[in-house]
C-alpha positions as CSV (number, residue, x, y, z in Angstrom):
1,X,17.6,-20.5,12.3
2,X,14.5,-18.4,11.7
3,X,12.7,-18.9,8.4
4,X,12.4,-16.1,5.8
5,X,9.3,-15.2,3.8
6,X,8.5,-12.7,1.1
7,X,5.1,-11.0,1.2
8,X,3.3,-9.5,-1.8
9,X,2.6,-5.9,-0.6
10,X,0.0,-4.1,-2.5
11,X,-0.2,-1.1,-0.1
12,X,-3.6,-2.2,1.2
13,X,-4.8,-3.5,4.5
14,X,-4.9,-7.2,3.8
15,X,-1.3,-7.6,2.8
16,X,-0.2,-5.5,5.7
17,X,-2.1,-7.8,8.2
18,X,-0.9,-11.0,6.5
19,X,2.7,-9.9,6.8
20,X,2.2,-8.9,10.5
21,X,0.7,-12.2,11.4
22,X,3.8,-14.0,10.1
23,X,6.2,-11.5,11.6
24,X,4.6,-12.3,15.0
25,X,5.7,-15.9,14.7
26,X,9.4,-14.9,14.5
27,X,9.7,-15.2,10.7
28,X,11.9,-12.7,8.8
29,X,9.6,-11.0,6.3
30,X,10.6,-9.0,3.2
31,X,8.1,-7.3,0.9
32,X,7.7,-7.2,-2.9
33,X,5.5,-4.8,-4.8
34,X,5.0,-5.2,-8.6
35,X,4.5,-2.1,-10.7
36,X,2.3,-2.8,-13.7
37,X,1.5,0.7,-14.9
38,X,-2.2,0.2,-14.1
39,X,-1.9,1.1,-10.4
40,X,-4.4,3.6,-9.2
41,X,-2.6,5.4,-6.4
42,X,0.2,7.9,-6.8
43,X,-0.6,9.1,-10.3
44,X,-4.0,10.9,-10.5
45,X,-3.8,11.6,-6.8
46,X,-0.7,13.6,-7.4
47,X,-2.0,15.8,-10.2
48,X,-5.7,16.3,-9.6
49,X,-7.1,19.1,-7.4
50,X,-9.9,17.0,-6.1
51,X,-7.3,14.7,-4.5
52,X,-5.3,17.5,-3.0
53,X,-6.2,16.5,0.6
54,X,-5.2,12.8,0.1
55,X,-1.9,11.6,1.3
56,X,0.6,11.7,-1.6
57,X,2.5,8.6,-0.7
58,X,3.4,5.3,-2.1
59,X,1.2,3.1,0.1
60,X,3.3,0.0,-0.5
61,X,6.4,1.8,0.9
62,X,4.3,3.2,3.7
63,X,3.1,-0.3,4.7
64,X,6.7,-1.6,4.6
65,X,7.6,1.3,7.0
66,X,4.8,0.4,9.4
67,X,5.9,-3.3,9.3
68,X,9.6,-2.4,9.6
69,X,10.6,-4.5,6.6
70,X,12.5,-4.0,3.4
71,X,10.4,-3.6,0.2
72,X,11.5,-4.4,-3.3
73,X,9.5,-2.5,-6.0
74,X,9.8,-4.4,-9.2
75,X,8.9,-3.0,-12.7
76,X,7.0,-5.6,-14.6
77,X,5.4,-3.3,-17.2
78,X,6.7,-5.2,-20.2
79,X,6.3,-8.7,-18.8
80,X,2.8,-7.9,-17.7
81,X,1.6,-7.0,-21.1
82,X,0.9,-10.6,-22.1
83,X,-1.2,-11.0,-18.9
84,X,-3.4,-8.1,-20.0
85,X,-3.6,-8.9,-23.7
86,X,-3.8,-12.7,-23.5
87,X,-5.3,-13.8,-20.2
88,X,-5.6,-17.6,-20.1
89,X,-8.5,-17.4,-17.6
90,X,-10.2,-14.4,-19.2
91,X,-11.3,-11.1,-17.9
92,X,-13.5,-10.1,-14.9
93,X,-16.3,-7.6,-15.2
94,X,-14.1,-5.2,-17.1
95,X,-10.6,-5.7,-18.5
96,X,-9.2,-7.1,-15.3
97,X,-7.3,-10.4,-15.7
98,X,-7.4,-10.9,-12.0
99,X,-6.8,-14.7,-11.9
100,X,-4.0,-14.5,-14.4
101,X,-2.6,-11.5,-12.6
102,X,-2.4,-13.3,-9.3
103,X,-0.8,-16.4,-10.9
104,X,1.8,-14.2,-12.6
105,X,2.7,-12.2,-9.5
106,X,3.0,-15.3,-7.3
107,X,5.1,-16.9,-10.0
108,X,7.4,-13.8,-9.9
109,X,7.6,-14.1,-6.1
110,X,8.6,-17.7,-6.5
111,X,11.5,-16.7,-8.7
112,X,12.5,-14.3,-5.9
113,X,12.5,-16.8,-3.1
114,X,14.6,-19.2,-5.2
115,X,17.1,-16.5,-6.2
116,X,17.5,-15.1,-2.7
117,X,17.0,-18.3,-0.6
118,X,13.8,-17.4,1.1
119,X,11.5,-20.2,2.3
120,X,7.9,-19.3,1.4
121,X,5.5,-16.7,0.0
122,X,2.8,-14.7,1.9
123,X,-0.3,-13.0,0.3
124,X,-3.2,-11.2,1.8
125,X,-5.8,-13.1,-0.1
126,X,-9.2,-13.9,1.6
127,X,-11.6,-16.5,0.3
128,X,-14.7,-14.9,-1.2
129,X,-13.3,-11.3,-1.3
130,X,-12.8,-11.2,-5.0
131,X,-15.3,-12.8,-7.4
132,X,-12.6,-14.0,-9.9
133,X,-9.3,-14.6,-8.2
134,X,-10.2,-15.1,-4.5
135,X,-12.7,-18.0,-4.5
136,X,-12.1,-21.3,-2.8
137,X,-12.1,-23.0,-6.2
138,X,-9.5,-20.7,-7.7
139,X,-7.1,-20.6,-4.7
140,X,-5.6,-23.9,-5.7
141,X,-5.3,-22.8,-9.3
142,X,-3.1,-19.8,-8.3
143,X,-0.9,-22.1,-6.2
144,X,-0.6,-24.7,-8.9
145,X,-0.2,-22.6,-12.0
146,X,2.2,-20.2,-10.4
147,X,4.4,-23.1,-9.5
148,X,4.4,-22.1,-5.8
149,X,2.2,-25.0,-4.7
150,X,2.3,-25.3,-0.9
151,X,5.0,-22.7,-0.5
152,X,2.1,-20.2,-0.8
153,X,0.6,-19.2,2.5
154,X,-2.5,-17.0,2.9
155,X,-2.5,-16.1,6.6
156,X,-5.8,-14.4,6.7
157,X,-7.8,-17.4,5.5
158,X,-5.3,-20.2,6.1
159,X,-7.6,-22.2,8.4
160,X,-10.1,-22.6,5.6
161,X,-7.5,-24.1,3.3
162,X,-5.3,-27.2,3.4
163,X,-2.2,-26.9,5.5
164,X,0.8,-25.6,3.5
165,X,4.4,-26.7,3.9
166,X,5.3,-23.9,6.4
167,X,2.4,-25.1,8.6
168,X,3.2,-28.8,8.2
169,X,6.9,-28.3,9.0
170,X,6.2,-26.3,12.1
171,X,7.7,-23.1,10.8
172,X,4.3,-21.5,11.4
173,X,1.7,-22.3,14.1
174,X,-1.5,-22.8,12.1
175,X,-3.6,-22.1,15.2
176,X,-2.3,-18.5,15.2
177,X,-3.5,-17.9,11.6
178,X,-7.0,-16.7,10.6
179,X,-10.1,-18.1,9.0
180,X,-11.6,-14.9,7.4
181,X,-14.0,-15.3,4.5
182,X,-16.3,-13.1,2.5
183,X,-16.3,-9.4,1.5
184,X,-16.9,-7.9,4.9
185,X,-14.0,-5.8,6.1
186,X,-14.9,-5.9,9.8
187,X,-12.6,-8.8,10.7
188,X,-9.6,-7.1,9.1
189,X,-10.4,-3.8,10.7
190,X,-10.7,-5.4,14.1
191,X,-7.3,-7.1,13.5
192,X,-5.8,-3.8,12.4
193,X,-7.0,-2.3,15.7
194,X,-5.5,-5.2,17.7
195,X,-2.2,-4.6,15.9
196,X,-2.3,-0.8,16.5
197,X,-2.7,0.1,12.8
198,X,-4.9,3.2,12.8
199,X,-4.1,4.5,9.3
200,X,-4.3,2.3,6.3
201,X,-5.2,2.5,2.6
202,X,-7.8,0.9,0.5
203,X,-10.0,-0.7,3.2
204,X,-12.2,-1.9,0.4
205,X,-9.6,-2.7,-2.2
206,X,-9.6,-1.3,-5.7
207,X,-5.9,-0.7,-6.6
208,X,-6.0,-1.4,-10.3
209,X,-7.5,0.7,-13.1
210,X,-8.3,-2.4,-15.1
211,X,-11.2,-3.1,-12.7
212,X,-12.6,0.3,-13.5
213,X,-15.4,0.4,-16.1
214,X,-14.7,3.8,-17.6
215,X,-10.9,3.1,-17.8
216,X,-11.6,-0.3,-19.5
217,X,-13.9,1.4,-22.1
218,X,-11.0,3.8,-23.0
219,X,-8.5,0.9,-23.2
220,X,-10.8,-1.1,-25.4
221,X,-11.4,1.9,-27.6
222,X,-7.6,2.4,-27.9
223,X,-7.2,-1.2,-29.1
224,X,-10.1,-1.0,-31.5
225,X,-8.9,2.0,-33.3
226,X,-5.3,0.9,-33.5
227,X,-6.3,-2.5,-34.7
228,X,-4.0,-4.2,-32.2
229,X,-4.1,-5.0,-28.5
230,X,-0.6,-3.7,-27.9
231,X,0.1,-0.7,-25.7
232,X,3.0,1.3,-24.3
233,X,3.4,2.8,-20.8
234,X,2.5,6.3,-22.1
235,X,-0.7,5.0,-23.6
236,X,-2.0,3.6,-20.3
237,X,-0.9,6.6,-18.3
238,X,-2.8,8.9,-20.6
239,X,-5.9,6.9,-20.2
240,X,-5.9,7.9,-16.6
241,X,-6.1,11.6,-17.3
242,X,-8.6,14.1,-18.8
243,X,-11.9,13.8,-20.8
244,X,-11.6,11.3,-23.7
245,X,-13.9,12.3,-26.5
246,X,-14.0,10.5,-29.9
247,X,-16.2,12.5,-32.3
248,X,-15.4,10.2,-35.3
249,X,-13.2,7.4,-36.3
250,X,-10.3,9.6,-37.4
251,X,-9.2,11.1,-34.0
252,X,-9.8,11.3,-30.3
253,X,-9.4,14.3,-28.0
254,X,-7.9,14.1,-24.5
255,X,-9.0,17.3,-22.8
256,X,-7.6,18.4,-19.5
257,X,-10.2,18.9,-16.7
258,X,-8.1,21.2,-14.5
259,X,-4.8,22.9,-14.0
260,X,-2.9,19.8,-12.8
261,X,-4.0,17.8,-15.8
262,X,-3.2,20.7,-18.2
263,X,0.4,20.7,-16.8
264,X,0.7,16.9,-17.2
265,X,-0.7,16.8,-20.7
266,X,1.5,19.7,-21.7
267,X,4.5,17.4,-21.4
268,X,3.2,15.5,-24.4
269,X,3.1,18.4,-26.9
270,X,5.9,17.1,-29.0
271,X,4.3,13.7,-29.3
272,X,0.8,14.9,-30.3
273,X,-1.1,17.5,-32.2
274,X,-2.3,19.9,-29.5
275,X,-5.0,22.5,-29.1
276,X,-5.0,25.3,-26.5
277,X,-7.4,28.1,-25.9
278,X,-5.8,31.6,-26.1
279,X,-8.6,34.2,-25.8
280,X,-10.1,32.6,-22.7
281,X,-8.7,30.5,-19.9
282,X,-9.1,26.8,-20.7
283,X,-7.6,23.4,-21.1
284,X,-5.1,21.9,-23.4
285,X,-6.3,19.0,-25.6
286,X,-4.1,16.3,-27.2
287,X,-5.2,14.9,-30.5
288,X,-4.7,11.2,-30.9
289,X,-5.1,9.8,-34.4
290,X,-4.7,11.0,-37.9
291,X,-3.4,14.4,-39.1
292,X,-6.4,16.7,-38.9
293,X,-7.8,18.2,-42.1
294,X,-9.5,21.6,-42.0
295,X,-13.0,20.2,-41.1
296,X,-11.7,17.9,-38.4
297,X,-9.6,20.7,-36.9
298,X,-12.6,23.0,-36.7
299,X,-14.6,20.3,-35.0
300,X,-11.8,19.5,-32.5
301,X,-11.3,23.2,-31.7
302,X,-15.1,23.8,-31.2
303,X,-15.2,20.8,-28.8
304,X,-12.1,22.1,-26.9
305,X,-13.6,25.6,-26.7
306,X,-16.7,24.2,-25.1
307,X,-14.6,23.3,-22.0
308,X,-13.0,26.7,-21.7
309,X,-14.3,29.8,-19.9
310,X,-15.4,31.1,-23.3
311,X,-18.0,28.4,-23.7
312,X,-20.7,31.0,-24.1
313,X,-18.8,33.4,-26.3
314,X,-19.5,33.9,-29.9
315,X,-15.9,33.2,-30.8
316,X,-12.9,31.6,-29.1
317,X,-9.3,31.8,-30.3
318,X,-7.3,28.6,-30.0
319,X,-3.7,27.7,-30.9
320,X,-3.2,24.5,-32.9
321,X,0.3,23.0,-32.8
322,X,1.5,20.1,-34.9
323,X,3.9,18.1,-32.5
324,X,5.2,21.4,-31.1
325,X,5.8,23.0,-34.5
326,X,3.8,24.7,-37.3
327,X,1.4,26.5,-34.9
328,X,-1.6,28.3,-36.2
329,X,-4.4,30.4,-34.7
330,X,-8.0,29.2,-35.1
331,X,-11.2,31.1,-34.3
332,X,-14.4,29.0,-33.7
333,X,-17.7,29.2,-32.0
334,X,-17.7,26.8,-29.0
335,X,-19.9,23.7,-29.6
336,X,-23.0,23.7,-27.4
337,X,-23.0,21.0,-24.8
338,X,-26.1,19.3,-26.2
339,X,-24.3,18.8,-29.6
340,X,-21.6,16.7,-28.0
341,X,-23.1,13.3,-28.4
342,X,-23.1,10.8,-25.6
343,X,-21.4,8.1,-27.6
344,X,-18.5,10.5,-28.3
345,X,-17.6,10.7,-24.6
346,X,-15.5,7.7,-23.5
347,X,-15.0,9.1,-20.0
């Protein structure tokens, strides 16, 4: 009987190649994709004009289609919170808990193969490609702390690692696996050409917002001003959208940068105080924080007006709404750009 493996499918090139290498050896492969809420693709691409020409697709589903395999998309938003908030192995350059993340996801895959009687796990990891989670010293840590041990096979760099159970038992021919190392993508791109893959996503990685400096600044700011490191899905989605400006400790503005973001942020009008320009075309702004007093409201409106087409006008009319109710009209002079301090702007 042929063996069965589950592959962690991110939607990128490496996991696609790893799964194909194992498929070629007659193993039945099924894919798993874990949704954390911090995924880059599919959200901002769908609403921002600058991404209009990009493919609006779920790359993990697309990869599964190219491979001809089933894909399970599993929501781990709640379970994943502890990984982000309390990473045992710490953060990378920003707020990315890469090593803890990999351990967690491989552990979830291990649960899967036990529940559904699969034989081993495939990942697209390559030694030396990630400074935190994909080093030769940390590869055994992932295998050990996830509980997967030698049921975890990394086909792209397997020859640089000790043989796993699938190799020792002859389920997989080790000689047909790869020995890729380092950050160069040339070996993967050559292998993709050999397999006939001409269209693939993320050739240089980068599928998680937690690796992004500006996003991490906004998340840390959120935690600092709430006095807790907790978050909800809406919180981390809103950090992906708009300009985030904190003029003081009392409140933060999330100001749409274009029509798509305005439409998206408009869906939160009942959850936030909102400001919208009336006399001139312009963005909507969500107010996150305390109930605004008169002075704070004037400041928030002046900043919002700066990003409208009335930025050079003597006066701009805006509509302030308190959670979709108690609306009032405000007239202000837009704040000059040079008065918006650099340390106010989070992103």
